[in-house]
Backbone bond lengths (Angstrom), bond angles and torsions (degrees), N, CA, C in turn:
res aa  C-N    CA-C-N  psi(-1)  N-CA   C-N-CA  omega(-1)  CA-C   N-CA-C  phi
1 M - - - 1.464 - - 1.524 110.97 -
2 A 1.338 114.14 -43.35 1.466 118.79 -179.05 1.519 110.80 -62.43
3 R 1.410 114.99 -38.63 1.457 119.37 179.20 1.530 110.86 -64.89
4 K 1.342 117.46 -39.76 1.464 121.85 178.91 1.522 111.17 -64.17
5 R 1.372 113.77 -40.64 1.477 117.13 179.25 1.525 111.20 -64.56
6 R 1.379 115.92 -38.94 1.463 119.42 178.45 1.527 110.48 -64.27
7 K 1.339 115.73 -39.02 1.458 120.27 178.86 1.528 111.20 -62.05
8 K 1.333 115.90 -46.61 1.457 121.09 179.16 1.524 110.70 -62.46
9 S 1.348 115.60 -39.66 1.463 120.00 -179.66 1.530 110.72 -65.04
10 L 1.359 115.97 -43.25 1.468 119.55 178.64 1.525 111.05 -65.42
11 L 1.337 115.48 -38.91 1.460 119.90 179.11 1.526 110.92 -64.26
12 A 1.347 116.36 -42.55 1.468 120.97 179.31 1.528 110.42 -63.90
13 R 1.344 115.74 -41.57 1.464 119.15 178.63 1.526 111.17 -64.84
14 G 1.338 115.62 -39.69 1.458 119.32 178.04 1.522 111.81 -62.16
15 K 1.325 115.82 -43.05 1.472 119.97 178.43 1.525 110.91 -62.92
16 A 1.341 114.67 -42.15 1.465 119.19 179.26 1.531 111.08 -63.20
17 A 1.351 115.10 -40.35 1.468 119.41 179.50 1.528 110.71 -65.54
18 L 1.339 115.65 -41.90 1.462 119.71 178.51 1.524 110.96 -63.80
19 K 1.325 115.76 -38.44 1.467 120.47 178.15 1.520 110.53 -62.97
20 L 1.329 116.29 -46.05 1.468 120.45 178.70 1.530 111.06 -63.25
21 L 1.340 116.17 -39.54 1.456 120.23 178.12 1.522 110.85 -63.92
22 G 1.361 115.67 -40.17 1.463 120.03 178.26 1.517 111.48 -63.01
23 I 1.346 116.38 -42.28 1.465 120.41 178.80 1.516 110.58 -64.32
24 F 1.348 115.80 -41.80 1.465 120.37 179.18 1.532 110.87 -61.85
25 L 1.346 116.22 -46.22 1.460 119.94 179.80 1.520 111.49 -64.08
26 L 1.344 116.70 -35.90 1.465 120.63 177.84 1.523 110.41 -61.75
27 F 1.351 116.03 -44.29 1.465 119.54 179.48 1.532 110.90 -66.04
28 V 1.331 116.76 -36.55 1.462 120.00 177.94 1.525 110.15 -63.32
29 I 1.338 115.54 -45.70 1.467 119.83 -179.84 1.519 110.99 -63.82
30 L 1.348 115.87 -44.70 1.465 119.27 178.55 1.526 111.10 -62.11
31 G 1.329 116.26 -37.96 1.461 119.91 177.77 1.517 112.03 -64.50
32 M 1.331 116.10 -39.54 1.462 120.04 178.58 1.531 110.82 -66.84
33 I 1.341 116.13 -42.22 1.462 120.33 177.97 1.530 110.01 -62.53
34 G 1.349 115.64 -44.26 1.460 120.35 179.11 1.512 112.21 -61.91
35 S 1.335 115.84 -39.80 1.461 120.07 179.97 1.526 111.02 -63.95
36 V 1.330 116.12 -41.70 1.465 120.44 178.27 1.519 110.31 -64.51
37 Y 1.344 116.62 -41.74 1.470 120.24 -178.67 1.529 110.62 -63.81
38 V 1.333 116.34 -43.40 1.465 119.98 179.36 1.526 110.13 -62.26
39 K 1.343 116.31 -41.42 1.462 120.48 -179.11 1.517 111.54 -65.13
40 E 1.339 117.04 -38.17 1.462 121.00 -176.78 1.521 113.18 -87.92
41 N 1.334 117.77 -16.10 1.470 121.60 -178.27 1.526 111.08 -133.78
42 P 1.338 117.73 57.12 1.474 120.45 -175.65 1.521 113.20 -63.50
43 E 1.349 117.43 -23.46 1.458 120.75 -177.28 1.531 112.99 -66.43
44 N 1.340 117.63 -15.15 1.462 120.71 -176.71 1.520 113.75 -93.30
45 F 1.337 117.38 7.95 1.460 120.32 -176.39 1.528 110.62 -127.69
46 P 1.334 116.34 139.59 1.468 119.48 -174.34 1.518 114.18 -69.83
47 W 1.324 118.03 -22.89 1.466 120.16 -174.12 1.526 114.26 -91.14
48 T 1.324 117.63 -9.03 1.467 118.89 -179.37 1.521 110.64 -83.58
49 Q 1.322 115.37 152.10 1.467 120.94 -176.81 1.528 110.84 -72.28
50 L 1.311 115.57 139.73 1.460 121.69 178.84 1.519 111.04 -71.05
51 S 1.329 116.01 138.17 1.458 122.62 169.83 1.517 107.02 -132.66
52 L 1.327 116.90 135.17 1.460 120.65 -178.51 1.525 111.77 -76.35
53 N 1.320 117.09 -6.32 1.459 120.73 178.29 1.528 112.87 -98.04
54 Q 1.335 116.52 -1.00 1.457 120.32 178.65 1.535 110.95 -81.55
55 P 1.338 116.83 158.71 1.470 119.35 170.64 1.529 109.79 -62.07
56 I 1.313 116.88 162.30 1.464 121.38 176.99 1.523 108.61 -73.00
57 G 1.326 116.11 127.80 1.459 121.02 -179.06 1.506 112.49 -118.66
58 L 1.316 115.20 -172.99 1.462 121.66 -176.43 1.524 112.16 -63.95
59 F 1.333 117.77 -27.35 1.461 120.84 -174.72 1.529 113.13 -116.76
60 T 1.325 117.59 8.95 1.463 120.23 -177.56 1.525 111.46 -60.31
61 G 1.326 117.50 -46.75 1.462 121.08 -179.22 1.514 112.45 -60.00
62 R 1.315 117.17 -41.83 1.466 120.72 179.32 1.531 111.03 -64.83
63 K 1.316 115.71 -41.87 1.467 119.73 -178.86 1.525 111.43 -66.62
64 L 1.334 116.35 -37.10 1.463 119.55 178.25 1.526 110.61 -65.81
65 A 1.320 117.08 -45.25 1.470 120.24 179.03 1.520 111.55 -65.47
66 A 1.334 117.07 -30.44 1.464 121.31 179.83 1.524 112.27 -70.03
67 L 1.332 118.14 -8.41 1.469 121.11 176.87 1.523 111.78 -74.04
68 N 1.331 118.18 -11.64 1.464 120.24 173.35 1.529 109.11 -57.29
69 G 1.316 116.78 124.96 1.464 120.98 -178.82 1.525 113.62 84.77
70 E 1.331 117.44 -1.24 1.471 121.67 179.22 1.529 108.67 -115.45
71 F 1.319 116.22 58.99 1.461 121.35 -172.35 1.529 113.46 -60.06
72 P 1.340 119.70 -48.85 1.473 118.96 179.87 1.532 112.14 -59.92
73 Q 1.330 117.39 -43.93 1.462 120.47 -179.80 1.524 111.15 -64.59
74 C 1.311 116.53 -39.61 1.456 121.03 179.51 1.524 110.89 -63.88
75 Q 1.325 116.92 -43.66 1.469 119.93 178.18 1.528 111.26 -63.54
76 L 1.316 116.51 -36.56 1.461 120.56 177.69 1.528 110.43 -61.65
77 L 1.324 116.92 -42.04 1.465 121.10 178.71 1.528 111.24 -63.94
78 L 1.333 116.63 -40.49 1.466 119.91 177.84 1.519 110.85 -63.20
79 N 1.320 116.07 -42.82 1.467 119.91 178.83 1.528 111.33 -62.22
80 E 1.321 116.43 -44.31 1.465 120.87 -179.82 1.527 111.48 -62.58
81 A 1.351 115.98 -31.82 1.456 120.49 -178.37 1.525 112.95 -87.47
82 G 1.326 117.62 -1.51 1.457 121.21 177.83 1.512 114.74 78.48
83 V 1.340 117.86 21.38 1.468 121.11 178.12 1.523 108.83 -75.12
84 M 1.345 116.46 132.85 1.463 121.80 179.30 1.530 108.89 -87.79
85 F 1.335 117.22 112.96 1.458 120.98 -176.88 1.515 109.82 -157.02
86 E 1.320 114.85 169.78 1.453 121.10 168.81 1.526 107.46 -143.15
87 P 1.339 117.51 146.93 1.465 120.04 -179.45 1.525 110.68 -58.97
88 F 1.315 116.19 140.41 1.455 121.67 178.62 1.528 108.21 -92.93
89 P 1.328 118.90 132.12 1.472 120.48 -177.86 1.528 111.35 -59.54
90 A 1.321 115.92 139.44 1.461 120.19 177.40 1.523 109.80 -58.67
91 S 1.327 115.88 139.94 1.463 120.02 -179.00 1.519 109.48 -158.26
92 G 1.342 115.66 169.80 1.454 120.99 178.41 1.521 111.93 79.24
93 A 1.314 115.37 179.70 1.461 120.67 -178.39 1.516 110.17 -149.70
94 D 1.333 113.85 161.60 1.464 121.89 176.68 1.529 111.57 53.56
95 Q 1.325 117.41 -128.66 1.467 120.43 -176.23 1.524 112.97 -69.09
96 C 1.331 116.75 -13.78 1.464 120.40 -179.06 1.524 112.12 -109.25
97 R 1.312 115.94 23.37 1.460 121.20 178.18 1.522 110.40 -72.57
98 R 1.339 116.91 128.84 1.469 122.56 178.19 1.520 108.41 -113.11
99 D 1.317 117.03 108.76 1.455 118.98 -177.61 1.528 113.55 -134.70
100 Q 1.339 117.31 6.99 1.463 119.23 174.72 1.532 110.41 -140.06
101 N 1.332 114.66 35.74 1.466 120.25 -179.50 1.527 111.03 -96.10
102 V 1.316 115.24 155.52 1.458 120.92 175.78 1.522 108.97 -132.34
103 S 1.322 116.31 148.39 1.462 121.05 176.65 1.518 109.07 -96.42
104 L 1.328 116.24 124.75 1.456 120.48 177.55 1.524 109.67 -75.67
105 L 1.319 116.28 132.05 1.458 122.25 178.10 1.528 109.22 -97.94
106 A 1.327 116.23 168.98 1.465 120.29 179.10 1.527 108.82 -58.05
107 P 1.331 117.69 125.68 1.468 120.78 -176.33 1.525 111.81 -81.66
108 P 1.331 117.95 167.82 1.471 120.34 172.45 1.529 110.19 -60.71
109 A 1.321 115.83 163.47 1.462 120.90 -175.31 1.518 112.98 -61.13
110 D 1.331 117.79 -26.39 1.460 120.21 -177.57 1.521 113.06 -90.31
111 R 1.336 117.25 5.84 1.463 121.13 179.82 1.525 110.24 -108.84
112 I 1.326 116.59 159.09 1.458 122.03 177.55 1.523 109.86 -70.39
113 A 1.336 116.14 134.03 1.466 121.58 175.14 1.518 109.23 -99.76
114 Y 1.338 115.81 154.33 1.471 120.64 177.10 1.519 109.11 -108.00
115 R 1.307 115.81 138.50 1.457 123.29 179.22 1.522 109.66 -124.10
116 P 1.353 119.01 122.61 1.465 127.52 -4.45 1.534 111.03 -61.64
117 Q 1.330 115.36 156.51 1.453 120.34 -174.07 1.525 112.15 -69.12
118 R 1.341 117.20 -38.80 1.462 119.09 -176.00 1.526 109.77 -70.82
119 L 1.308 116.12 116.79 1.459 122.45 -177.31 1.520 108.15 -151.15
120 S 1.338 116.30 126.33 1.471 119.75 -175.78 1.529 111.31 -134.40
121 P 1.315 117.65 70.13 1.464 120.20 177.32 1.527 110.87 -79.29
122 T 1.321 115.65 179.49 1.461 119.55 173.30 1.524 108.64 -68.65
123 C 1.310 114.90 157.89 1.463 120.08 -179.79 1.534 112.46 -60.23
124 P 1.358 119.98 -40.80 1.464 119.03 177.99 1.525 113.38 -61.26
125 V 1.319 118.02 -33.10 1.462 120.71 176.74 1.526 110.08 -68.04
126 V 1.324 116.76 -43.77 1.467 120.73 179.62 1.528 110.33 -63.53
127 A 1.329 117.08 -40.77 1.467 120.53 178.43 1.525 110.46 -60.26
128 A 1.329 116.53 -43.88 1.458 120.19 178.68 1.527 111.38 -66.67
129 L 1.331 116.93 -37.04 1.465 120.37 178.08 1.527 111.56 -62.04
130 K 1.328 116.64 -37.92 1.470 120.04 179.33 1.529 110.72 -59.60
131 V 1.326 116.60 -49.17 1.468 120.43 179.51 1.528 109.95 -65.64
132 W 1.323 116.12 -42.10 1.474 122.48 -179.18 1.522 111.42 -59.50
133 E 1.322 117.08 -46.23 1.471 121.08 179.57 1.527 110.89 -56.58
134 D 1.327 115.93 -49.43 1.465 120.86 -173.69 1.524 112.66 -74.88
135 R 1.334 115.82 -48.13 1.462 120.57 -168.69 1.524 114.21 -92.81
136 V 1.322 116.71 -19.76 1.465 119.22 -177.03 1.522 111.04 -113.90
137 V 1.342 116.66 -61.55 1.464 120.91 -173.83 1.533 111.75 -63.96
138 Q 1.324 116.69 -55.79 1.464 118.93 -177.32 1.528 111.90 -66.49
139 A 1.316 116.28 -36.86 1.469 119.06 178.48 1.524 111.12 -61.48
140 A 1.339 117.14 -43.06 1.461 121.00 179.61 1.521 111.12 -68.90
141 A 1.338 117.42 -39.76 1.463 121.08 -178.53 1.527 111.21 -65.18
142 I 1.307 117.05 -43.76 1.471 120.42 179.84 1.527 110.07 -67.40
143 K 1.317 116.58 -41.73 1.467 120.29 179.97 1.524 111.92 -62.33
144 I 1.336 117.09 -44.37 1.468 120.90 -171.74 1.524 112.62 -91.47
145 F 1.353 117.29 -39.44 1.463 120.54 -174.65 1.524 114.00 -110.95
146 G 1.323 117.15 -10.66 1.454 120.31 -178.78 1.508 113.71 71.74
147 Q 1.324 118.22 22.33 1.466 122.16 179.42 1.524 109.90 -154.98
148 N 1.323 115.38 165.17 1.456 121.53 -177.90 1.523 112.46 -83.72
149 V 1.321 114.79 163.19 1.467 122.61 165.97 1.523 106.66 -88.14
150 K 1.333 117.51 132.18 1.468 119.35 -179.96 1.527 113.06 -103.22
151 S 1.344 117.49 -22.54 1.468 118.41 176.87 1.521 110.76 -152.86
152 I 1.310 114.54 157.25 1.467 122.66 179.18 1.519 108.16 -125.46
153 R 1.307 116.13 129.73 1.461 120.91 178.09 1.528 109.35 -97.83
154 H 1.309 115.27 136.88 1.468 119.24 -174.27 1.526 110.54 -133.91
155 F 1.343 114.79 165.70 1.462 121.69 177.46 1.523 111.70 -103.82
156 G 1.316 116.94 9.31 1.462 119.45 176.70 1.508 113.24 110.23
157 S 1.326 113.19 174.89 1.459 120.94 -176.79 1.530 111.73 -125.61
158 Y 1.341 116.28 -51.94 1.465 120.26 -175.74 1.525 111.37 -92.77
159 N 1.323 115.34 131.29 1.464 121.99 174.86 1.521 107.44 -159.72
160 C 1.318 116.78 108.12 1.465 121.48 -176.45 1.530 109.73 -71.79
161 R 1.329 115.64 89.37 1.467 120.00 -176.37 1.523 110.22 -155.40
162 K 1.332 114.03 167.56 1.461 120.48 173.92 1.526 109.55 -91.26
163 I 1.330 116.23 166.38 1.461 120.92 176.67 1.519 108.07 -65.22
164 S 1.306 116.04 134.78 1.465 120.88 -178.30 1.524 111.55 -54.65
165 G 1.347 115.16 124.89 1.455 120.83 178.02 1.514 114.90 79.49
166 R 1.335 117.78 5.58 1.466 120.74 -178.85 1.521 110.20 -133.87
167 D 1.336 115.90 165.71 1.456 120.14 -179.38 1.534 111.89 -92.44
168 A 1.324 116.98 -6.95 1.467 120.97 -179.08 1.524 110.73 -80.60
169 W 1.332 115.63 148.78 1.454 120.22 179.76 1.524 110.43 -77.83
170 S 1.314 115.24 140.92 1.459 121.47 177.99 1.521 110.41 -75.57
171 E 1.345 116.75 152.13 1.463 120.43 172.49 1.529 110.75 -64.40
172 H 1.324 116.67 -19.63 1.468 120.28 175.26 1.525 111.19 -64.90
173 A 1.323 117.89 -22.21 1.462 121.33 -176.35 1.525 112.19 -62.29
174 T 1.335 116.79 -24.15 1.464 120.44 176.60 1.532 111.51 -115.68
175 G 1.310 117.12 5.33 1.464 120.12 -176.98 1.513 112.85 79.89
176 N 1.329 116.52 16.66 1.459 120.82 -177.94 1.529 110.96 -88.17
177 A 1.320 116.26 33.92 1.465 122.49 -177.94 1.519 109.24 -158.86
178 I 1.324 115.04 164.61 1.466 120.59 174.22 1.524 108.25 -149.17
179 D 1.331 116.29 143.31 1.459 122.07 176.98 1.528 108.78 -110.01
180 V 1.324 116.22 116.82 1.472 122.66 -176.52 1.520 109.62 -102.53
181 A 1.348 116.21 127.60 1.462 120.51 -172.98 1.521 114.34 -108.32
182 A 1.335 118.63 -31.04 1.473 119.36 -173.85 1.520 110.45 -162.11
183 F 1.323 113.62 161.81 1.466 122.14 179.00 1.527 108.87 -126.35
184 E 1.320 116.77 136.39 1.456 121.32 176.39 1.526 109.50 -109.43
185 L 1.324 116.99 122.06 1.453 121.50 179.07 1.525 110.98 -77.93
186 A 1.322 115.76 168.76 1.463 121.11 -178.44 1.523 112.61 -60.20
187 D 1.338 117.23 -29.54 1.467 119.88 -179.82 1.519 113.03 -86.50
188 G 1.348 116.83 4.86 1.457 120.99 177.65 1.516 114.64 95.12
189 K 1.321 118.66 -6.24 1.462 121.64 179.91 1.528 110.28 -67.36
190 I 1.327 117.10 133.49 1.459 122.75 179.01 1.524 109.50 -101.79
191 I 1.320 115.50 129.10 1.465 121.55 175.30 1.521 107.00 -115.70
192 S 1.323 116.69 102.91 1.465 121.29 -177.66 1.521 109.95 -104.06
193 L 1.318 115.63 151.30 1.452 118.82 178.50 1.520 111.04 -67.98
194 S 1.327 116.89 -35.45 1.462 119.52 -179.06 1.517 112.09 -66.65
195 G 1.345 117.39 -29.19 1.450 119.38 -176.03 1.510 115.53 -106.51
196 S 1.354 116.75 -16.09 1.464 118.36 -171.06 1.524 115.19 -120.88
197 W 1.323 117.91 -9.81 1.473 119.01 -177.91 1.535 111.11 -58.61
198 T 1.329 115.81 -39.17 1.461 120.21 177.64 1.531 110.43 -116.35
199 G 1.325 116.49 22.64 1.459 120.98 -176.54 1.516 112.92 -94.01
200 A 1.349 115.96 -138.49 1.458 122.05 -177.11 1.528 110.87 -57.24
201 A 1.322 114.81 149.51 1.462 120.55 -172.18 1.527 113.12 -57.51
202 L 1.334 118.08 -46.67 1.462 120.40 -176.15 1.523 111.66 -66.83
203 E 1.333 117.16 -43.28 1.459 120.50 179.33 1.536 110.71 -63.19
204 A 1.318 116.31 -43.36 1.464 120.13 179.02 1.526 110.77 -65.03
205 Q 1.325 116.93 -39.52 1.470 120.69 177.75 1.521 110.51 -61.90
206 F 1.334 116.07 -44.29 1.460 120.48 179.23 1.523 111.17 -58.90
207 L 1.320 117.20 -48.93 1.462 120.57 -178.00 1.521 111.88 -63.08
208 R 1.309 117.81 -36.65 1.466 120.26 178.97 1.524 111.69 -72.01
209 E 1.322 116.90 -36.23 1.463 118.59 176.18 1.524 110.72 -66.38
210 V 1.330 116.12 -37.77 1.464 119.77 177.00 1.526 109.93 -65.23
211 R 1.333 116.27 -44.57 1.479 119.53 178.64 1.529 110.73 -60.47
212 D 1.313 117.75 -48.27 1.462 121.02 -176.35 1.531 111.38 -64.43
213 G 1.336 117.51 -41.04 1.457 120.22 178.58 1.517 112.84 -67.35
214 S 1.322 116.77 -29.48 1.466 121.51 179.43 1.526 111.83 -63.80
215 C 1.325 116.13 -28.91 1.463 120.84 -175.65 1.522 112.61 -66.24
216 D 1.334 117.76 -18.00 1.463 121.05 177.20 1.523 112.53 -85.13
217 L 1.352 117.19 -5.25 1.464 120.36 -171.98 1.520 114.15 -122.63
218 F 1.319 117.41 -30.71 1.468 121.18 -176.61 1.522 110.23 -109.87
219 A 1.336 115.54 151.37 1.463 120.04 178.44 1.519 111.24 -69.00
220 T 1.341 116.27 -33.85 1.457 121.22 179.77 1.519 109.64 -133.31
221 V 1.328 115.80 131.49 1.460 122.52 174.42 1.520 107.17 -132.00
222 L 1.338 116.06 116.83 1.462 121.64 178.35 1.521 108.36 -120.53
223 S 1.331 116.38 132.48 1.461 122.52 -175.72 1.527 109.45 -125.71
224 P 1.341 118.11 -178.25 1.468 119.70 175.78 1.529 113.67 -58.50
225 D 1.329 117.77 -19.69 1.467 120.51 176.54 1.526 112.23 -71.20
226 Y 1.351 116.62 -16.03 1.470 120.01 -176.85 1.516 111.40 -77.44
227 N 1.323 116.99 -59.49 1.469 120.49 177.64 1.528 109.98 -162.15
228 A 1.306 115.77 175.10 1.470 120.97 -176.74 1.519 112.20 -64.88
229 A 1.328 117.95 -28.02 1.465 120.95 -179.57 1.526 111.86 -65.25
230 H 1.341 116.74 -19.18 1.470 120.56 179.81 1.527 111.15 -111.73
231 A 1.312 117.00 25.69 1.464 121.10 -178.37 1.520 112.64 -66.10
232 D 1.337 117.19 -23.21 1.469 119.30 -175.36 1.526 113.83 -118.06
233 H 1.350 117.53 11.69 1.461 117.88 179.47 1.529 111.95 -161.42
234 F 1.332 113.99 160.05 1.467 121.95 166.84 1.524 107.58 -92.38
235 H 1.315 116.19 137.37 1.461 121.04 170.02 1.520 107.85 -106.26
236 F 1.330 116.35 122.68 1.460 122.11 175.08 1.521 108.68 -118.93
237 D 1.318 117.60 136.29 1.468 119.28 171.15 1.519 110.26 -144.91
238 Q 1.343 114.14 166.63 1.452 121.01 179.52 1.525 109.48 -118.42
239 A 1.316 116.64 57.19 1.465 121.01 176.38 1.532 109.02 -55.53
240 P 1.332 117.61 139.59 1.466 120.52 -176.26 1.522 114.37 -54.78
241 R 1.336 118.57 -26.91 1.467 120.25 -179.49 1.527 112.24 -59.29
242 G 1.338 117.06 -20.51 1.451 120.42 179.72 1.517 112.77 -63.56
243 A 1.347 117.93 -23.61 1.458 120.75 179.38 1.519 111.70 -65.86
244 A 1.327 116.97 -22.25 1.469 121.59 177.45 1.524 111.77 -96.49
245 G 1.322 115.51 5.74 1.462 119.44 179.62 1.507 114.35 86.64
246 N 1.336 116.40 9.07 1.475 120.33 179.85 1.526 109.67 -88.61
247 R 1.332 116.35 89.92 1.450 121.13 -176.63 1.532 110.65 -112.22
248 I 1.326 114.85 151.35 1.458 122.39 175.78 1.513 108.16 -115.44
249 C 1.320 117.32 127.50 1.459 121.49 -178.98 1.530 108.42 -136.73
250 R 1.333 116.18 107.15 1.464 119.15 -177.09 1.533 109.94 -138.58
């Protein structure tokens, strides 16, 4: 009897050991799978370094907004992504102080141009525009129209003023915003917010896809759905609150 009990005890211990080994191997396998996923999808994790050439991930918008106050790092990212720019000299004072702006230069022929060409937003706005052009604008244009966007028309970036109807200063006061009015396709077709937001189905679909995709990259996105003041343009900005995930998308 004692021998049988010892046998059962050894068998039970063996089963328990095998169970523990199985659990250990499961965790090892899951860890290896997780490691591969992190390596192949760094954009979805808060601790990985931002690259403007990566797909849009869960934390891309926060990382872009966190570039506020990180001018050298932001310029490094633009250089790595092949953005044509030069630092804009510090200017202005108080709420209208510009000290992390860059001037966009004429891009290569295969990149989107801005009209008017002279545009000097903050570096975090330019960084977000780079990702937006590639991952949102061009993706929507190819999907819906089968062709690229060749230029974007805007109403400017810098304007030393307060928010209309409020006492708070606008992000435009430091150039930390841009107002986008229209898109020109490769075949010359113009898709403007004033004429297409409620116009033909494909043009309206394109503008809404662009608006919705923008919300993953900018701290603030305001469209014609917000109010009458934005009936003819998108307002994008990189307000610092975006680094904490506090974004406005309307």
